[in-house]
N, C-alpha and C positions, 0 to 999 in steps of 0.2 A: 504493499499499499504506500503511497506516496505521501510524503510529509507534507501537511499543509502550512504553508507559510506564505508571507509577503515581503517581497522586497521593494523598498522606497528608492526612487531614483529622483531627487530633490534638484530642480533648478532654481532659477532667479523667480520665475513667475508661475511655474507649474511644477508639482511633484507627480510623477507616474508611479503607479503601483503596479508591481507584476506577482502574479500568483501562480508560480511554475505547476503546482498540482492541476490547475485548470487549463493548461496551455494545451492545445491540440495541434500546435505549429503549422497552421493554416498558412503563414509567411505573409498573411497581408499586412502585417506592421512595416515589415522591411522592405517588402516590395513597394508598398505604399508611401514610405518616407525613409529611405536609405540613410538621411542626414542624421536621423535621429535614433532609428534600430540598427545595430550592427552586431548581428548574432556571432560573429566572429571575433568581437573585442569584449574587454573586460574595463569598465562596466559596458553594457551592451545597449544601454539606453542613456541618451544623451540631449537631455530635455531642454537643453539651452541651444541646441543646433539651429532651430527655427523659432519663429515665434509661438507663444503659448496656445493662441488660438489654433493655429494649424495642428499642434500637437494634440490638442483635446480632441479635435475633429477626426484625427488618425487613430487615436485610441478607442473613440466610439466605433470604429470599424471591427474592433475585434470580436470574431463570432462566438468566442467560448466565455469572455468575461474575464479571462487572466489578466489582462490589462485594463486598467481603470486609472481616474484621476483622484488623487487625494482631495477632500473638502478644503476649500480654503479657510483660513483662519478668520480673524477680523476683517469686516470690509467683504466679506465674500459675496458675489452676486447671488439672488436668491435662487433657492434648488428649481429644478425644473418640476413642472407639474407632473405627478403620474398620470399615465395614460392606462385606461383599462384595456387598452389595445394590445393584442399579441400577434407577432409575425412570426412565421415559421417558412424558413428556407430550405430547401434540399441542396446541399453541398453535392457536387457530382462525385461520385465515387467515395463520398464521405459523410459525416453525420447531419442530422436536423438541426439547423441553426435557429435558435429561438431568441426573438427579442421581444421585451416585455417581461412582465414580472408573472412567474407560475408556481405552482404549488405543485408537489410531486408527492402521491400517497403510495408508501410502499405496500407490499402484501402483510407485513406484519403490523401494518396500521400506523408506523410513525411517517411522519410528513417532512417535506423539506422545501423551502423556499427558495428560489432562485430569482434575484432581481437583475433586471435590465436585460441580460442575456446570456446564453450558454449552449453548449452542444450536447445533444443526446445521441447516444450510440445506434446506429443502423446496421452496422457489420455483424454484431453479437460478439464480438472478440475483446471487446473491453474489459479490463480488469476492476473497472468502477463504475458498472452498469447502473443505472441507466444512462450515466454521463460517458461522453466519448473521451479516450485516453490516447486517441491518436493510432491505437491499433490497425484501423483500416488501412494503412498503407503498409504495415508489415506482413497483413494476412491478403494483399491485392484485392481487397474488396471493390467490385464491380457494380455499379448501382445507381 
């Protein structure tokens, strides 16, 4: 089981949070903004490489929720209103990408809430079902 931790990458105007245990390695971060996200470097996230608004917009593209923005301290802009709308996108040869808040009820009756976005396993090979862990690449899932 993956260790659940959050790593902070703090810049002048924005702090990017990364939760490796949620990452499905979609590559959207570094393909979308290679100036900020550099997987072959340490640290791999450079939040000051471009303006904060662009970093925030790119982080919002993370399909699994592994990347997020830390809440601002004093003087922060108001939180965005929660939308009851949920969007599900079928990733080619990958997971179901869910945007919006969902509640998953397990067979044992326990529930888990995922806010903003998550990735649900579609291949059946994930070690952390119902969540995707990137195993679809290892098993050559097509669908």
